[in-house]
N, C-alpha and C positions, 0 to 999 in steps of 0.2 A: 688076761694077757697083760704082761708087764712092759708096756710101751706108752710113750706120750703120743697123743693123737692131736694134731694141729689142724684146725679148720681155719684157713686164712680168709680174711675179708668176708666175714659172715654176712649173709644177706638179711634184710629185715624180715623176710618170711621165715628164715631159720630161727631168728631170735624170738619171733612170735610163737613158733612151734614149741620152743623150749621154755618160753616164759621167762627168758633170761633177764629182761629189764626189771622184773619184779624180785629177783634174787637180792639178798643183802649185798652191800658194798664193802670193799676193803681197800686200804692203801698200803702199798709196800714201798718203803724208802730205799734209796740207792744203797747198795751194799750186797754182801754175799751171806746167805744163810742156808742151812739145811733143814728141811721140814719133814716131819713124819706124818703120813696120812693113814688114818685107820680105815678109810674107805675111799672109793673113787671120788674125785672132785673135778668139777668143771669150772673154768674161769673165763669170763668174757672181758677182754681188755678195753676199757674206755679211754685210757691214756697210758703213755709210757712204753717202755721196752725192757725185756728181760731175756736172759738165756736160762732155760730150764733143762736140767739133765738128771737122768736116772743113773745109778751106779753101773759102770761098765758100758755106758752108751754116750754118743756124741750129744752135746746140748742142742736144744731146739730154740730158735729165736722167735719170740712172741711179741707182738706189737699191737697198737691201737687197732681195733676192729677184728682181732683174731679171737678164736675160742680154742682153749686148750683143755684136754681131758688128761688128768693126772691119775695114774693107778694108785691103789693102796701101796704103802711102803715109803721109802725115802726118796726125796727129790731135792736137788740142789738148785737154789734160786740165785742168779747173779742179776740183780736189778741195775740196769744201765741208766734209766731215768725214771723218776717217780711213777709208779704204777697205780692207777685207779682201776678197779675191776669189780664186776658182779661175780659172785661165786655161789656154787651149790655143792654141798657135800652129801653123799649118800649116808654119811654117819649121823647127820642131823635131821630132825623132823622138820617139816615146813613151818611149824609154829615156834621154832627155837628162837627166832630173831624178831618176832613181832614185839614192838615196844608200845 
């Protein structure tokens, strides 16, 4: 399905279920970009706020404490304030980011 799925104000139990706090972290600076995703990606926002939109759809506002699932394909990011987030892509193996 080609839609953004927002889970607002994710509970600690849900974060534990997903293992989200063990995912790699990423920062997105203020600005507008278009990203291409080879596979579904989940992002849990630790800080910041952004508008995410798929082609032909209204943007979704995502902020601290929210979890967003982005389908494979194009997604437009309008970062309104610096975003810090944990992310997991189905395109990457779990060992990809171990340093």
